[in-house]
C-alpha positions in Angstrom: -19.3 -1.4 -7.9 -16.2 -1.4 -5.7 -13.4 1.1 -5.9 -10.2 1.3 -4.0 -9.2 5.1 -3.7 -5.6 5.9 -2.5 -4.2 9.0 -1.3 -1.1 10.2 0.5 1.6 10.0 -2.4 3.9 12.7 -3.3 7.3 14.1 -3.6 9.8 13.7 -0.5 13.3 14.1 0.2 15.4 11.0 1.2 15.2 10.2 4.7 11.7 11.7 4.8 8.2 10.1 5.5 4.8 9.5 3.9 1.6 7.8 4.9 -0.4 6.4 2.3 -4.1 5.3 2.6 -6.4 3.1 0.6 -10.2 3.1 1.3 -12.8 0.8 -0.4 -16.0 2.5 -1.5 -19.2 0.4 -2.5 -20.2 -2.9 -0.8 -17.5 -5.2 -0.1 -17.7 -8.2 2.2 -15.4 -10.3 4.0 -12.1 -8.7 3.0 -9.2 -11.1 3.7 -5.8 -9.5 3.0 -5.1 -6.0 2.4 -1.7 -5.2 0.7 0.5 -2.6 -0.9 2.6 -3.3 -4.1 4.8 -0.9 -6.1 6.0 -0.6 -9.6 9.2 1.2 -10.6 9.8 2.0 -14.2 11.0 -0.8 -16.0 10.4 -3.1 -13.3 7.7 -5.6 -12.4 5.2 -4.9 -9.8 6.3 -6.3 -6.4 4.8 -6.8 -3.0 5.8 -4.1 -0.3 3.7 -5.2 2.5 0.3 -7.0 3.3 -1.9 -7.8 6.3 -4.3 -10.3 7.0 -7.8 -10.1 8.4 -6.4 -11.0 12.0 -3.4 -8.7 11.7 -0.6 -10.9 10.8 1.9 -8.9 8.5 4.6 -9.6 6.0 7.2 -7.1 4.4 9.5 -7.2 1.6 13.0 -7.2 2.8 13.8 -4.0 1.3 11.3 -2.2 3.5 11.5 -4.0 6.9 12.2 -1.9 9.8 11.1 1.2 7.7 7.5 0.7 6.4 4.6 -0.3 8.7 1.2 -1.6 7.3 -2.1 -1.3 9.4 -5.9 -1.5 8.6 -9.1 -0.3 10.0 -11.6 -3.0 9.3 -14.5 -0.8 10.4 -13.4 1.7 7.7 -12.4 -1.0 5.0 -9.1 1.0 4.8 -5.5 0.0 4.7 -2.6 2.3 5.8 1.2 2.4 4.8 3.6 4.3 7.0 6.7 4.8 5.0 9.8 6.3 7.1 13.4 6.7 6.2 12.6 6.8 2.5 15.3 6.1 0.0 15.3 7.1 -3.8 15.0 3.4 -4.5 11.5 3.5 -3.1 10.3 5.7 -6.1 7.4 3.9 -7.6 3.8 4.0 -8.3 2.3 2.3 -5.2 -0.9 0.2 -5.6 -3.4 -1.1 -2.9 -4.9 -4.6 -3.4 -7.7 -5.9 -1.3 -8.7 -9.8 -1.7 -12.1 -11.3 -0.7 -13.3 -14.7 -1.0 -14.2 -14.4 -4.7 -12.5 -11.2 -5.8 -9.3 -9.3 -6.1 -9.5 -5.5 -6.2 -6.8 -2.9 -7.2 -6.4 0.7 -6.6 -5.5 3.0 -9.4 -2.0 3.8 -8.1 -0.4 6.7 -6.3 3.1 8.1 -7.1 5.8 8.1 -4.6 8.9 10.1 -5.6 12.0 10.3 -3.3 14.7 12.9 -4.2 18.1 12.3 -3.4 
């Protein structure tokens, strides 16, 4: 059974930084993309950033220049470095891994940015 375990969320003041981590436990083979999504209250879940198996990245326009996604394939782990955080970044953040056959989601971690 594969599980994705997220960590690193919390409460931070505007302008601050947080680093999210998401590690896969269990047997997971040939992970393709790893990504981060977020969902704010009353809004749909949206893509924040993702990274392919060869390191190609994509970011939402709202986080470009502030967030950086990276991955450690040996550890089956993806990271999201979030700098210059804004109150509108407040949301539950979910990691997502895709393999050839399956899509896996983490349980979510709360990020709250106070003004």
